[in-house]
N, C-alpha and C positions, 0 to 999 in steps of 0.2 A: 823828259824822255818818254818813250811809249810805255814805260812801266813793264808790267808783266804780260805784255803781248806775246803770244806764242809765235814761233817762226812759221813760215808758210806751210800749209797743209797739215797742221797739227791742231789738236783739240785740247783746250784747257779743262782740267778735271778738278773741281773744288767741292769736296763733300764733307767739310768739317762741321762740327756742331754749331758754331756761331756764324757760319757762312751766310745764311739767309738774312739774319739781323745785320751783319756787317755790310752786306751789299746795299741794303736800304740806307744805312748810315753814310756810306761812302758816296752814294748818289746824291744824298741830301747835301753833303759837304761840297761835292764837285759843283753843284748848281749854284752855290754861294761863294765859291772861291773867286777872289779879285782877279780881274783879267791880267794884271801885271805878274801874277804868279803862274808859272808853268810847271810842267812835270819834272823838268830838270831840277828846278828849285826844290821840289819835294823829295826827289831822290837824294840830293845832297843833304837835305835836312835829316832824312832817315839815317843815312850813313854817319853823319856827324853825331846824331843822338846815340848811336851805338858806341861810338868812341867815348862819349861823355858818360854813358852807362858803365863802360869798362873802367874808366877813370874813377867813377864814384865807388865801384866795387873795391878798387885798390885803396881808396881813401877810407873806406869803411873798416879797414884793418885797424885804424887808430880811433875812429869815431863811428860806432854802429848807426848813428842817425843818417849817415850818407846812404844807407840802404834805401831810405825814402827817395833820395835823389835818383838812385838806380831805377826805381819803379816809375818815377816821373819821366825819365828819359826813355824808358821802354814804351810809355804811352806816346811820347813824341815820335819815336821810331815807327810805331804803328801808323800814326797820322801820315808821315812822309812816305813810308815804304808801301803802304796799302793804297794810298790815295793817288800816287803818281800815275799808275796805269788807268785807274778809273777816270781821272781828269782827262787823260789823253783820249780815251774812248768817248767821253762825254762831249768833248770839243771836236771830235773827229780829226785829231792831230796825231795820227798813228805813224810810228816809225818802227815796224816790227823787229827788224834785225838789230838796229841800234838799241832799241829798248830792251830786247832780250839780253843782249850782251852786257850793256852797262848796268842793268838791274842786278844781274847775277855777280858781276864784279863787285858791286856795292855790298851785296850779301856776303861775299867771300871775306871782304875786309871787316864788315860789321861783326860777323860772328867771331873772327879772330880777336877783335878789340874786346868784345864782351867776355869771352872765355879766358882771354889773357888776363883781364882785370880780375875775374873771379879766381883764377889760379893764384894771383898775388894777394888776394884778400884775406887769406887765412881761413875762409869758410869752406874751401874745397881744396883738397890736395892737388898738386900740380899734375900728377899722373892721371887722375880722373878727368881733369879739365882737358888735358891733351888727348886722352882717349875719346872724349866727347867731340872734340874738334875734328879729329881724324874720321870718326864715323859720320859726322855731319858732312864733311867733304866727300866721303865715299858715297853717301846717299845722294848728294848733289850731282856728282859725276854720273851716277846711274840714272838720275832723272834727266840730265841733259842728253845722255846717249839715247834714252828711251824716247825723248821728244823727237829726235832726228829719225830713229830707226822704226819705232812703233807708231809714232804719230800722236802720242798723248803726253801732254805735259801735266803731270800730277802735282797738285799743290797741297795735298793733304794725304795722310795715311791713318787708317783706323779712326776716322772721325776727328783727327787732330791735325791742325795746320799751324802756321806761324803765330796766328792770333791766340789760339788756345795755349801755345807754349809761353807766350808773353804773360798771359793771365796766371799760369802756374808759377812762373818766376816771381811775379808780383806777390802772390799768396805766400810763396816760399820766403821772400824777403821779409814779410811781416813775421813769419814764424821764426826766422833767424834772430830777431830782436829778443825773443823770449826763450827760445830753446835751440841754440846753435848745435847742440850735441844730443844724441839719442842713445838709449840703452837698447841693444838688440842682440839676441842670442848669446847673452852673457858678456857682451863687450860694449864699450862705449865708443861711438863713432860720430864724426861730423855729419850733421843732418844732410848737407848737400853732397857729401860723399855717398851716402845711402841713395839719395835721389838720383845722383849722377850715375851710379852703378846700375840702378833700375833702368834709367834712360838709355844707357849703353846696350843693355840686354835687349830692350825693346827695339832700338835702332838697328841692331845686328839682325834681329829676326825679320824686321821689315825689309832690310836690304836683301837678305837671303831669299825671302818669299818673292820679292820683286824681281830679282835676277832670274829665278826659276820660271816665273810666270812670263817674263819678257822673252826668255830664251825659247820656251815652248811656243809662244805666239809667233815668233819670227821663224822658227823651224817649220811650223805648219804653213806659214805663208810662202816659204821658199823651199818647200819639200822637193827633193830630187826624185823623179820617177825612174 
C-alpha cells in the first residue's frame, strides 16, 4: 500500500528524536528491497508482527523469556510498518487514500493486539492496558480529524513517535526480566503499571494541548466577522 502517505492537501509532520536516522535507514532498505516485495506485503508483515508481539506477551505469563520474542516482533513491526510508505514513495507507487486508510486500520488492530496481550501477561493490570488503548484511540481520532481539517498529519509528539515508543518498550521488556515490580511512595507496584500510568498522563496532556491548538487554529481560519 502507499503506507503513511497523507491525504490530499495535507502535510506530514515528523519531528521525533530518531527521525533523521530512521529516514536514512529506511531509504537504504527501500533501495535494496526485492522487486517481488511491495508495500502491501510490508503492511501485512507489520500488523502480523504486532499480533505475534501480543501473543508473546500473553505467553510470557508462564515463561518470562517470551519477553525477548516481544522485542523481536516489535523490531519486525518497525520494519514492516515504517518501510511500507517509504517503499511506495521510493518506487513512485503512491495510492494516498488507500494507503492512508489501510495503514491506520492496521495500526488500530496492531495496538489492540499488543495491549491486549500485555493486559493478559500479568505484567500490567487490565485497567491500565485498557486506559492506554482508549487514549491511543482518542489521540488517533484527533490526529485523523486534524489531518482533514487543519491539513497537518502529525506523526510525533514532544519528540516521540512510534519508533521511540518501540525502543522504550524493548528497554522495558529487558527491565521486566529483572525487576517486574518497583517500590514507590511506600507501595509495591507493577513496573508496567507505573510506566503505563505515566504514559496515560502524558497522552492525556498531549491530547488536551492538541485539541486546544487545533481549535484555536480553525477558529482563526474561519473567524466570523
